[in-house]
ROKOLVEX-43439 format. One line per field, with one value per residue: residue in three letters; x negated, y negated, z of N, C-alpha, C in turn. Coordinates in pm, 1 decimal, decimal comma. Atoms other than C-alpha are relative to their C-alpha. Example, Ala and Ser with C-alpha at 12.3 -4.5 7.8 and 13.67 -1.06 7.14 Angstrom:
// ROKOLVEX-43439
aa <- ALA | SER
npx <- -89,0 | 82,0
npy <- 119,0 | 119,0
npz <- 0,0 | -6,0
capx <- -1230,0 | -1367,0
capy <- 450,0 | 106,0
capz <- 780,0 | 714,0
cpx <- -90,0 | 77,0
cpy <- -120,0 | -109,0
cpz <- 0,0 | 73,0
// end
This chain:
// ROKOLVEX-43439
aa <- MET | ILE | SER | ARG | ARG | ASP | LYS | LEU | LEU | GLN | GLN | PRO | TRP | GLU | GLN | LEU | ARG | TYR | ALA | GLN | HIS | ARG | GLU | LYS | VAL | MET | SER | ALA | ARG | PRO | ALA | ILE | ASP | THR | HIS | SER | PRO | ARG | ALA | HIS | GLU | HIS | VAL | GLN | ARG | LYS | TRP | LYS | LYS | GLN | GLN | VAL | GLU | ARG | GLU | ARG | GLN | GLN | GLN | ILE | GLU | ARG | GLU | ASN | LEU | ARG | LEU | LEU | GLN | LYS | LEU | GLY | ASP | ILE | MET | ARG | THR | LYS | ARG | ILE | ASN | ASN | LEU | TRP | LEU | GLU | PRO | ARG | PRO | ASN | PHE | LEU | ASN | ARG | GLU | LYS | LEU | PHE | ALA | THR | ARG | PRO | TYR | SER | SER | LEU | PRO | GLU | VAL | VAL | THR | ILE | TYR | GLY | LYS | GLN | PRO | PRO | GLY | PRO | LEU | ILE | TYR | GLY | MET | LEU | PRO | LYS | PRO | ALA | VAL | VAL | GLY | ARG | CYS | PRO | THR | CYS | SER | GLY | ASN | PRO | GLU | ARG | THR | GLU | VAL | ALA | ILE | PRO | GLU | GLN | ARG | THR | PRO | TRP | ALA | PRO | GLU | ARG | LYS | SER | TRP | ASN | ARG | LYS | THR | GLN | GLU | GLN | VAL | ASN | PRO | HIS | ARG | CYS | TYR | HIS | CYS | GLY | SER | VAL | LYS | THR | SER | GLU | ARG | LYS | TYR | PHE | GLU | GLU | PHE | SER | TYR | SER | TYR | SER | TYR | ASP | GLU
npx <- -77,6 | 39,3 | -106,3 | -1,7 | 106,8 | 121,9 | -4,1 | 21,9 | 132,5 | 126,1 | 2,5 | 79,5 | 143,5 | 68,6 | 11,6 | 113,1 | 119,9 | 22,6 | 23,4 | 149,1 | 75,7 | 4,7 | 88,1 | 134,5 | 39,6 | 9,2 | 124,0 | 112,1 | 106,0 | 82,0 | 97,2 | 128,9 | 73,4 | 61,8 | 102,7 | 151,3 | 78,4 | 52,1 | 142,2 | 104,6 | 124,4 | 120,4 | 23,0 | -9,1 | 116,2 | 101,9 | 61,3 | 151,9 | 32,0 | -18,3 | 100,3 | 128,8 | -2,0 | 14,8 | 118,5 | 97,4 | -26,3 | 72,9 | 148,2 | -0,4 | 1,3 | 132,0 | 112,3 | -7,2 | 41,2 | 169,8 | 49,2 | -21,2 | 98,2 | 135,1 | -0,2 | 12,6 | 138,3 | 77,7 | -33,8 | 57,7 | 133,9 | 64,2 | 46,4 | 134,7 | 48,7 | 71,5 | 122,6 | 104,3 | 125,7 | 95,5 | -57,4 | -90,8 | 60,0 | -22,7 | -28,4 | -127,9 | -83,2 | -26,4 | 44,3 | 53,6 | -94,9 | 60,9 | 88,7 | 144,0 | 83,7 | 77,7 | 147,2 | 62,0 | 13,0 | 92,2 | 127,5 | 60,3 | 70,9 | 89,4 | 42,3 | 142,0 | 33,3 | 132,4 | 72,5 | 24,9 | 124,8 | 52,0 | -28,0 | -138,0 | -73,8 | -105,2 | -104,9 | -53,3 | 125,6 | 37,0 | -87,0 | -55,1 | 59,8 | -81,9 | -52,5 | -19,3 | -26,8 | -152,8 | 3,3 | 112,4 | 62,9 | 53,7 | 97,7 | 111,3 | 0,6 | -118,1 | -93,2 | -12,3 | -102,2 | 30,4 | -87,3 | 72,3 | -26,5 | 57,5 | 115,6 | -24,7 | -113,0 | 18,6 | -50,0 | -126,8 | 19,7 | 141,7 | 65,8 | -9,3 | 132,3 | 11,7 | 42,6 | 76,5 | 121,4 | 99,8 | 22,4 | 43,8 | 130,9 | 105,0 | 56,4 | 128,9 | 58,2 | 74,1 | 97,9 | 24,9 | 146,2 | 58,4 | 37,4 | 22,4 | -91,0 | -87,2 | -140,0 | -92,0 | -54,8 | -103,8 | 59,6 | 50,5 | -128,2 | -56,3 | 92,5 | 5,2 | -126,1 | -36,3 | -7,8 | 67,8 | -113,1 | 59,4 | -45,5 | 118,8 | -7,1
npy <- -54,8 | -130,5 | -83,9 | 12,1 | -90,6 | 67,5 | 119,0 | -40,4 | -81,6 | 60,9 | 139,0 | 52,0 | -22,4 | 99,0 | 133,8 | 6,0 | 4,7 | 138,4 | 90,7 | -26,5 | 43,5 | 159,2 | 26,4 | 2,2 | 105,5 | 128,9 | -1,2 | -40,7 | 87,4 | -7,8 | -95,8 | 26,8 | 60,3 | 139,6 | 45,3 | 7,0 | -119,2 | 9,6 | 72,0 | -107,5 | 95,1 | -43,4 | 24,1 | 142,2 | 65,9 | -74,6 | 30,9 | 7,4 | 113,2 | 121,0 | -8,8 | 35,1 | 153,0 | 65,7 | -7,0 | 86,3 | 128,5 | 47,8 | 22,6 | 119,0 | 94,0 | 7,8 | 53,1 | 154,1 | 53,7 | 3,3 | 76,3 | 124,2 | 31,2 | 24,9 | 120,7 | 91,9 | 13,3 | 66,9 | 143,4 | 72,0 | 16,5 | 47,8 | -110,7 | -27,5 | 42,7 | 121,3 | -37,1 | -32,6 | -43,7 | 55,7 | 103,5 | -31,8 | 17,7 | 131,7 | -17,9 | -4,0 | -21,9 | -150,7 | -59,1 | -130,4 | -94,7 | -105,3 | 46,9 | 17,3 | -120,3 | 43,8 | 10,1 | -132,3 | -73,1 | 43,8 | -56,1 | 85,6 | 99,4 | 43,9 | 120,5 | 26,4 | 137,6 | 9,1 | -75,6 | -144,8 | -31,5 | -111,4 | -139,8 | -54,1 | 86,2 | -58,6 | 90,1 | 1,5 | 28,9 | 151,3 | 82,1 | 108,1 | 125,7 | 72,4 | 115,5 | -20,0 | 129,1 | -0,8 | -72,6 | -82,2 | 23,6 | 120,2 | 14,5 | -76,0 | -146,6 | -53,0 | -128,7 | -98,4 | -105,4 | -121,5 | -110,4 | -98,9 | -120,1 | -104,1 | -74,8 | -85,4 | -86,2 | -133,5 | -67,5 | -68,5 | -139,7 | -36,3 | -77,0 | -136,5 | -70,1 | -85,7 | -140,9 | -25,6 | -56,7 | 56,9 | 122,1 | -18,9 | -47,0 | 82,6 | -41,9 | -37,2 | -2,5 | -130,6 | 24,8 | -109,0 | -52,8 | 14,8 | 137,3 | 99,8 | 93,2 | -18,0 | -20,0 | -22,8 | -135,2 | -4,6 | -26,1 | -122,4 | -102,0 | -2,2 | -88,5 | -141,2 | -62,0 | 45,1 | -125,4 | 21,0 | -15,5 | -16,7 | -119,4 | -65,6 | -147,8
npz <- -98,6 | -49,7 | -61,8 | -137,7 | -44,0 | 10,6 | -96,6 | -147,2 | -29,6 | 66,0 | -13,2 | -114,7 | -1,7 | 102,5 | -62,8 | -95,3 | 74,4 | 59,6 | -103,7 | -46,6 | 113,1 | -12,4 | -123,0 | 41,0 | 95,1 | -88,0 | -75,4 | 81,2 | 11,6 | 125,5 | 13,0 | 43,6 | -96,8 | 56,9 | -93,1 | 50,0 | -40,4 | -113,4 | 1,6 | -32,6 | -36,2 | 52,8 | 139,7 | 35,0 | -78,1 | 0,2 | -118,6 | 0,9 | 88,3 | -78,7 | -99,1 | 59,6 | 30,3 | -131,4 | -37,6 | 98,3 | -40,0 | -114,8 | 36,6 | 88,4 | -87,2 | -91,3 | 84,4 | 25,7 | -118,7 | 2,9 | 108,2 | -42,0 | -104,9 | 52,1 | 68,6 | -95,5 | -40,3 | 108,8 | 13,1 | -125,7 | 5,2 | 126,2 | 85,9 | -26,4 | -140,6 | -29,4 | -62,0 | 92,0 | -50,1 | 83,0 | 77,4 | 121,2 | 125,4 | 67,5 | 143,0 | 42,0 | -108,2 | -10,4 | -118,9 | 19,4 | -13,9 | -61,4 | -126,8 | 18,7 | -60,6 | -123,8 | 24,0 | -23,8 | 120,8 | 76,0 | -39,2 | -107,7 | 43,1 | -94,3 | 39,6 | -52,3 | 15,1 | 14,5 | 109,2 | -23,7 | -32,5 | 74,5 | -50,4 | -7,6 | -72,8 | -77,3 | -28,8 | -135,7 | -86,6 | 4,6 | -95,9 | 41,4 | -63,6 | -109,8 | 53,1 | 140,5 | 40,7 | 57,0 | 124,7 | -7,2 | 121,3 | -0,9 | -92,6 | 34,4 | -59,7 | 74,6 | -47,9 | 87,3 | -37,8 | 69,7 | -40,5 | -58,7 | 71,6 | -83,8 | 60,2 | 104,2 | -27,5 | -16,7 | 117,9 | -17,2 | -62,4 | -3,7 | 107,2 | -21,8 | 9,5 | 121,8 | -15,8 | 126,3 | -45,8 | 76,3 | -51,9 | -144,2 | -2,2 | 56,5 | 126,7 | -13,3 | 138,2 | 41,9 | 104,6 | 98,6 | -0,8 | 123,7 | 44,2 | -121,4 | -14,4 | -121,6 | 35,9 | -124,3 | -21,6 | 87,9 | 140,9 | 10,2 | -20,9 | 120,1 | 97,1 | -9,3 | 46,9 | 126,5 | 89,5 | 118,8 | 97,8 | 128,8 | 56,3 | 61,2 | -43,9
capx <- 12753,1 | 12661,5 | 12839,8 | 12925,8 | 12668,3 | 12391,5 | 12496,1 | 12501,9 | 12183,5 | 11939,8 | 12019,7 | 11908,0 | 11563,0 | 11508,0 | 11587,8 | 11345,7 | 11068,2 | 11126,6 | 11119,6 | 10781,7 | 10662,2 | 10749,4 | 10585,5 | 10262,3 | 10271,5 | 10328,1 | 10032,1 | 9795,7 | 9457,7 | 9220,3 | 9008,6 | 8736,0 | 8445,8 | 8384,9 | 8125,6 | 7755,5 | 7513,2 | 7348,1 | 7011,7 | 6706,8 | 6422,6 | 6153,4 | 6240,2 | 6305,8 | 6004,4 | 5661,2 | 5533,2 | 5173,6 | 5156,5 | 5273,7 | 5013,2 | 4727,8 | 4847,6 | 4865,6 | 4527,5 | 4363,4 | 4537,2 | 4380,5 | 4029,1 | 4076,1 | 4161,1 | 3859,8 | 3627,0 | 3775,7 | 3723,3 | 3350,9 | 3314,5 | 3462,1 | 3245,1 | 2928,4 | 3029,1 | 3084,8 | 2742,1 | 2596,0 | 2778,5 | 2658,2 | 2294,7 | 2058,7 | 1914,4 | 1555,3 | 1403,5 | 1282,0 | 1006,5 | 697,9 | 387,3 | 202,3 | 249,6 | 520,5 | 402,0 | 397,1 | 413,7 | 767,8 | 896,0 | 893,6 | 888,9 | 699,0 | 886,6 | 630,3 | 454,6 | 77,3 | -164,4 | -302,8 | -678,2 | -735,8 | -675,8 | -940,1 | -1313,4 | -1528,0 | -1678,2 | -1968,9 | -2057,5 | -2417,8 | -2567,5 | -2901,9 | -3154,7 | -3188,8 | -3486,2 | -3727,6 | -3687,7 | -3381,9 | -3093,3 | -2890,2 | -2569,1 | -2441,1 | -2796,0 | -2857,1 | -2750,2 | -2534,4 | -2660,5 | -2551,3 | -2465,3 | -2301,8 | -2284,9 | -1963,5 | -2069,3 | -2311,9 | -2406,4 | -2484,4 | -2688,2 | -2915,5 | -2770,2 | -2537,5 | -2274,7 | -2303,3 | -2015,3 | -2111,6 | -1913,4 | -2071,2 | -2116,4 | -2150,6 | -2434,3 | -2465,1 | -2137,7 | -2103,8 | -2078,9 | -1765,3 | -1898,6 | -2250,0 | -2481,9 | -2418,4 | -2682,3 | -2812,3 | -2836,7 | -3036,4 | -3333,4 | -3533,7 | -3515,5 | -3596,6 | -3911,9 | -4228,5 | -4375,4 | -4694,7 | -4926,4 | -5100,0 | -5412,8 | -5460,8 | -5756,1 | -5796,6 | -5756,6 | -5783,0 | -5471,9 | -5232,8 | -4885,7 | -4597,0 | -4424,8 | -4128,6 | -4320,1 | -4487,4 | -4139,7 | -4016,6 | -4321,3 | -4306,5 | -3939,8 | -3952,4 | -3860,0 | -4009,7 | -3752,5 | -3999,7 | -3888,1 | -4232,6 | -4232,6
capy <- 4121,4 | 4412,6 | 4708,9 | 4752,6 | 5040,9 | 4821,9 | 4525,3 | 4728,3 | 4946,1 | 4754,4 | 4397,6 | 4352,4 | 4511,1 | 4297,2 | 3990,9 | 4085,3 | 4156,2 | 3815,2 | 3640,5 | 3813,3 | 3722,5 | 3342,6 | 3361,9 | 3482,7 | 3230,5 | 2935,8 | 3060,2 | 3133,0 | 2957,9 | 2869,2 | 3171,6 | 2984,7 | 2875,5 | 2491,5 | 2462,7 | 2370,3 | 2665,3 | 2749,3 | 2547,5 | 2785,0 | 2580,5 | 2808,6 | 2746,2 | 2374,0 | 2281,2 | 2417,6 | 2425,3 | 2520,5 | 2270,2 | 1993,3 | 2106,2 | 2075,2 | 1734,9 | 1620,8 | 1745,0 | 1581,2 | 1243,9 | 1251,4 | 1335,8 | 1048,0 | 832,9 | 927,8 | 874,5 | 533,4 | 453,0 | 542,5 | 365,2 | 48,3 | 71,9 | 102,9 | -181,3 | -387,0 | -311,4 | -402,5 | -737,4 | -808,2 | -745,7 | -879,1 | -681,1 | -730,9 | -718,1 | -1043,3 | -867,8 | -903,4 | -713,7 | -871,8 | -1171,7 | -1181,5 | -1154,5 | -1483,3 | -1330,1 | -1388,8 | -1360,4 | -978,3 | -741,4 | -411,8 | -102,1 | 132,2 | 97,3 | -6,1 | 291,4 | 297,3 | 221,3 | 575,4 | 720,9 | 503,8 | 598,2 | 468,4 | 131,9 | -3,4 | -376,4 | -476,2 | -819,4 | -928,6 | -794,3 | -426,9 | -292,2 | -52,9 | 321,0 | 522,7 | 337,8 | 479,7 | 327,1 | 213,1 | 173,6 | -193,6 | -438,6 | -719,6 | -1082,1 | -1260,1 | -1568,2 | -1557,7 | -1866,3 | -1985,8 | -1834,6 | -1546,7 | -1586,2 | -1951,4 | -1919,4 | -1676,3 | -1352,2 | -1201,0 | -942,7 | -625,7 | -370,5 | -13,4 | 303,8 | 566,0 | 871,6 | 1204,4 | 1447,9 | 1717,8 | 1915,0 | 2261,5 | 2509,8 | 2694,5 | 3051,7 | 3171,5 | 3318,4 | 3688,8 | 3933,3 | 4115,3 | 4490,9 | 4503,1 | 4722,1 | 4577,6 | 4239,1 | 4354,8 | 4559,8 | 4366,3 | 4392,5 | 4564,4 | 4478,8 | 4769,9 | 4733,7 | 4921,6 | 5148,6 | 5103,3 | 4739,7 | 4585,2 | 4394,6 | 4365,5 | 4501,2 | 4523,9 | 4833,8 | 4758,4 | 4761,3 | 5078,2 | 5240,1 | 5138,0 | 5279,8 | 5602,7 | 5669,4 | 5536,5 | 5766,6 | 5792,5 | 5738,5 | 5840,2 | 6091,8 | 6229,4 | 6621,8
capz <- 2529,3 | 2754,1 | 2888,7 | 3250,5 | 3287,3 | 3164,2 | 3381,5 | 3703,7 | 3643,0 | 3405,6 | 3447,9 | 3805,7 | 3731,7 | 3421,4 | 3624,5 | 3893,0 | 3639,0 | 3478,5 | 3809,9 | 3897,1 | 3544,1 | 3593,6 | 3939,6 | 3783,5 | 3495,0 | 3753,3 | 3966,9 | 3687,1 | 3666,3 | 3362,2 | 3268,0 | 3101,1 | 3322,2 | 3263,2 | 3547,7 | 3488,0 | 3496,0 | 3794,1 | 3887,1 | 3898,9 | 4083,9 | 3968,2 | 3620,8 | 3620,5 | 3855,9 | 3804,8 | 4159,8 | 4078,0 | 3800,5 | 4031,9 | 4290,3 | 4061,0 | 3939,8 | 4295,4 | 4366,4 | 4063,2 | 4156,8 | 4501,0 | 4356,3 | 4107,9 | 4398,6 | 4621,3 | 4326,1 | 4251,9 | 4614,0 | 4604,5 | 4272,9 | 4433,1 | 4743,6 | 4527,8 | 4313,3 | 4620,8 | 4743,4 | 4412,5 | 4408,7 | 4765,2 | 4697,6 | 4444,1 | 4148,9 | 4258,6 | 4604,0 | 4747,7 | 4917,8 | 4683,6 | 4755,0 | 4457,5 | 4245,6 | 3982,4 | 3621,8 | 3412,0 | 3068,1 | 2942,0 | 3300,3 | 3286,4 | 3573,4 | 3609,5 | 3547,9 | 3712,4 | 4051,5 | 4039,2 | 4106,1 | 4451,0 | 4485,4 | 4619,4 | 4279,0 | 4125,3 | 4103,0 | 4388,7 | 4306,1 | 4463,7 | 4459,3 | 4490,5 | 4542,1 | 4441,1 | 4193,1 | 4143,4 | 4331,4 | 4155,8 | 4178,9 | 4242,9 | 4365,5 | 4664,2 | 4694,2 | 5036,7 | 5170,9 | 5071,2 | 5328,6 | 5220,8 | 5275,0 | 5586,9 | 5401,3 | 5057,1 | 4854,7 | 4678,4 | 4343,5 | 4358,1 | 4002,4 | 4033,3 | 4344,2 | 4176,2 | 4358,7 | 4068,2 | 4160,0 | 3977,3 | 3990,7 | 3913,3 | 3927,8 | 4166,9 | 3940,9 | 4132,8 | 4076,4 | 3827,6 | 3807,2 | 3934,4 | 3645,3 | 3586,3 | 3676,2 | 3785,1 | 3544,7 | 3487,0 | 3548,2 | 3247,9 | 3225,3 | 2910,6 | 2979,7 | 2700,6 | 2849,8 | 3197,6 | 3100,6 | 3052,9 | 2690,9 | 2714,2 | 2410,9 | 2223,7 | 2020,8 | 1698,5 | 1689,7 | 1309,3 | 1241,5 | 1591,7 | 1576,7 | 1882,0 | 1840,7 | 2088,9 | 2223,0 | 2015,1 | 1686,2 | 1786,0 | 1875,7 | 1533,1 | 1355,2 | 1530,1 | 1443,0 | 1093,6 | 811,1 | 465,4 | 172,4 | -102,6 | -354,9 | -422,8 | -390,9
cpx <- -43,0 | 100,0 | -15,2 | -120,0 | -124,2 | 3,5 | -15,5 | -131,5 | -110,3 | -11,8 | -77,2 | -152,6 | -55,2 | -4,6 | -119,6 | -130,6 | -22,1 | -29,6 | -141,6 | -95,3 | -12,8 | -75,1 | -143,1 | -49,4 | -13,5 | -135,6 | -115,1 | -113,0 | -86,7 | -90,8 | -134,7 | -77,3 | -64,2 | -96,5 | -128,7 | -67,6 | -71,5 | -153,1 | -97,6 | -120,6 | -131,4 | -25,9 | -13,5 | -133,9 | -105,8 | -86,9 | -152,9 | -44,9 | -3,3 | -107,3 | -123,5 | -2,1 | -25,7 | -151,5 | -98,1 | 29,6 | -72,9 | -160,6 | -36,4 | -2,8 | -123,9 | -111,6 | 4,7 | -37,4 | -146,5 | -45,9 | 13,0 | -99,4 | -134,1 | -7,4 | 0,7 | -132,6 | -88,5 | 10,4 | -54,8 | -150,2 | -50,6 | -69,4 | -140,7 | -26,2 | -64,7 | -131,6 | -113,4 | -129,5 | -115,3 | 64,3 | 91,0 | -83,2 | 61,8 | 32,7 | 154,3 | 105,8 | 48,6 | -32,9 | -45,9 | 99,1 | -65,5 | -96,8 | -155,4 | -64,3 | -67,3 | -148,6 | -74,5 | -16,8 | -112,1 | -131,5 | -70,9 | -93,8 | -78,0 | -56,4 | -130,3 | -32,9 | -151,0 | -58,2 | -8,1 | -147,7 | -48,8 | 20,7 | 145,5 | 77,8 | 103,3 | 94,7 | 36,1 | -121,1 | -50,1 | 75,7 | 44,4 | -55,1 | 87,6 | 80,9 | 14,4 | 57,6 | 139,5 | -7,4 | -125,8 | -100,6 | -85,5 | -123,6 | -106,1 | 15,7 | 130,7 | 53,1 | 4,4 | 87,7 | -35,5 | 91,3 | -105,3 | 22,8 | -49,0 | -93,6 | 40,5 | 112,8 | -40,6 | 52,6 | 117,7 | -20,6 | -159,5 | -34,7 | 11,3 | -137,3 | -0,1 | -54,5 | -76,5 | -125,6 | -116,4 | -45,4 | -72,8 | -146,7 | -94,0 | -70,7 | -147,5 | -69,4 | -93,1 | -92,1 | -28,0 | -139,3 | -63,5 | -45,5 | -26,6 | 88,2 | 90,6 | 151,2 | 79,1 | 52,6 | 111,4 | -37,7 | -31,8 | 129,3 | 53,0 | -96,9 | -4,7 | 113,5 | 49,4 | -6,0 | -50,5 | 111,6 | -57,1 | 49,4 | -99,3 | 2,9 | -150,4
cpy <- 151,1 | 84,9 | -16,2 | 93,6 | -81,7 | -119,7 | 51,1 | 70,8 | -70,9 | -142,9 | -52,3 | 25,5 | -89,8 | -138,3 | -11,2 | 2,2 | -130,3 | -112,0 | 18,5 | -51,2 | -156,5 | -31,1 | 3,0 | -100,0 | -137,1 | -1,7 | 35,8 | -117,3 | -0,7 | 116,3 | -46,1 | -82,9 | -137,7 | -52,6 | -6,9 | 136,9 | -20,9 | -45,5 | 106,2 | -92,2 | 57,3 | -19,4 | -152,2 | -68,5 | 111,6 | -31,8 | -1,3 | -116,3 | -143,2 | -7,2 | -40,4 | -136,2 | -76,9 | -12,9 | -88,7 | -153,9 | -34,1 | 2,8 | -123,6 | -128,1 | -20,4 | -41,5 | -146,2 | -75,0 | -9,8 | -88,3 | -152,6 | -41,5 | -28,7 | -145,8 | -125,5 | -24,3 | -50,6 | -145,5 | -70,9 | -23,4 | -43,3 | 113,7 | 15,1 | -42,0 | -117,8 | 26,5 | 39,5 | 25,5 | -55,8 | -105,0 | 41,9 | -33,8 | -137,6 | 15,0 | 26,6 | 44,4 | 146,7 | 78,0 | 148,1 | 100,8 | 116,6 | -61,2 | 4,5 | 123,1 | -48,0 | 3,1 | 144,4 | 88,2 | -51,7 | 48,7 | -106,7 | -106,6 | -70,4 | -149,9 | -35,2 | -134,2 | -8,9 | 72,0 | 152,1 | 31,4 | 125,1 | 135,3 | 39,8 | -69,9 | 80,1 | -91,8 | 5,6 | -20,4 | -138,8 | -85,1 | -120,9 | -128,5 | -70,9 | -112,0 | -1,7 | -137,9 | -11,1 | 69,3 | 74,0 | -5,8 | -141,3 | -19,6 | 106,1 | 161,2 | 59,5 | 115,5 | 90,1 | 120,9 | 120,1 | 104,1 | 122,5 | 133,8 | 115,9 | 86,2 | 100,4 | 88,0 | 142,5 | 86,6 | 82,5 | 139,1 | 18,5 | 79,9 | 145,4 | 72,1 | 94,1 | 129,6 | 51,0 | 40,3 | -54,7 | -138,9 | 10,3 | 56,4 | -98,0 | 70,0 | 19,6 | -12,9 | 119,3 | -47,0 | 113,0 | 34,2 | -19,6 | -129,0 | -88,3 | -92,1 | 43,6 | 10,6 | 36,2 | 148,3 | 31,9 | 44,8 | 153,0 | 118,5 | 6,0 | 78,4 | 154,7 | 85,0 | -45,8 | 113,8 | -46,9 | 35,3 | 37,9 | 125,0 | 91,8 | 132,7 | 47,8
cpz <- 44,0 | 55,6 | 153,5 | 52,9 | 5,4 | 91,1 | 136,5 | 15,1 | -49,9 | 29,9 | 128,5 | 1,4 | -106,5 | 58,2 | 92,9 | -68,5 | -60,4 | 101,6 | 53,2 | -117,8 | 14,6 | 116,7 | -49,5 | -109,7 | 72,8 | 88,0 | -86,4 | 1,3 | -124,5 | 17,6 | -42,1 | 97,5 | -51,0 | 99,0 | -69,6 | 46,6 | 119,1 | -2,0 | 56,5 | 32,7 | -58,6 | -146,3 | -36,4 | 53,7 | 4,4 | 118,8 | -14,3 | -90,1 | 72,7 | 100,1 | -53,5 | -58,0 | 122,6 | 45,6 | -81,3 | 24,3 | 125,1 | -26,1 | -68,4 | 97,8 | 102,6 | -94,3 | -21,1 | 121,2 | 12,3 | -96,9 | 46,3 | 117,1 | -59,0 | -78,2 | 89,1 | 75,1 | -91,2 | 2,0 | 121,2 | 6,5 | -126,6 | -73,9 | 45,9 | 135,6 | 17,6 | 72,8 | -102,3 | 57,2 | -79,6 | -75,2 | -111,0 | -131,8 | -58,4 | -148,9 | -21,1 | 124,6 | 27,7 | 127,0 | -28,8 | 13,3 | 89,2 | 110,0 | -39,3 | 80,4 | 119,0 | -31,4 | 40,7 | -124,5 | -109,1 | 21,6 | 86,0 | -68,0 | 99,7 | -41,3 | 81,7 | -21,1 | -13,5 | -126,2 | 35,4 | 33,9 | -85,0 | 61,8 | 6,9 | 86,6 | 90,6 | 39,6 | 151,4 | 97,7 | -1,3 | 89,9 | -73,3 | 52,6 | 111,0 | -51,6 | -157,1 | -44,8 | -73,3 | -121,3 | 7,4 | -118,7 | -14,1 | 92,1 | -12,1 | 65,6 | -91,5 | 58,7 | -114,3 | 63,8 | -86,7 | 53,5 | 67,2 | -75,1 | 91,9 | -77,1 | -103,6 | 44,0 | 30,1 | -119,5 | 39,9 | 64,6 | -0,7 | -110,5 | 12,5 | -7,8 | -116,5 | 32,9 | -100,0 | 50,0 | -82,0 | 37,1 | 135,1 | -5,4 | -55,6 | -123,6 | 15,1 | -149,3 | -28,4 | -108,5 | -100,6 | 5,5 | -145,4 | -42,2 | 114,2 | 37,5 | 131,2 | -54,0 | 132,2 | 3,6 | -103,3 | -150,5 | -6,1 | 8,0 | -124,6 | -97,6 | 30,5 | -50,9 | -133,0 | -106,0 | -132,8 | -104,1 | -139,6 | -63,7 | -57,0 | 64,2 | 22,7
// end
C-alpha cells in the first residue's frame, strides 16, 4: 500500500516507464547475426588460374585436331610410294633405306670394244663398231671397262726458293801445289780456319 503522495507524484511516471519498456521488449529483434558470410569472388574463384586452364585446353584441342588430320592422311595413303624408279629388291623383300648415289658422283668409266691397240691409249678417240653382236665376248670383240685415271696430280704447294749461298755458288775445285790433289773450296775454308789443340809449348 502506497501513500497518497507517491500515488499522485511517482506512480504515473513509473507506469509510463513500464509501458515504454514493454514497447521496447515487444519491438526487439535478435542481436545475433545468423546470416551466411559475404561472398568474395576474388577469393573463391582464381580468375588467372581459370584463364590458364582454358588456354591449355584450347591448345590441347588444336593439337588433337592436327594429330587427327595427320592420322587420317596416313590412313588414306600407303606407306610406300608406288612410283618405282628402280626394281624392287628380291632379298627378303626388303626396301632400301638410303637413296642410290647418282652416276655423276662415280668416277668416269670408259667402255672400249675390241683389242687394245699398241702404244698409249687415248680414251674417247676409238670409234665404236657400227654393228655390235649379241655378245661382244663370244663374237671376238670383248668388252673392257676401265677407269679414266687423271694425269699426275698438282703438288700441294710450289717448291720454295732456297736462299742458301753455299748451294747457289758453284764449287770451284782447287789443286794442291804439294801433293797435286784436287780439293774443294769448302775443304780449303775448313783448313784455313782450323785450330791446333796440341799442348806442346
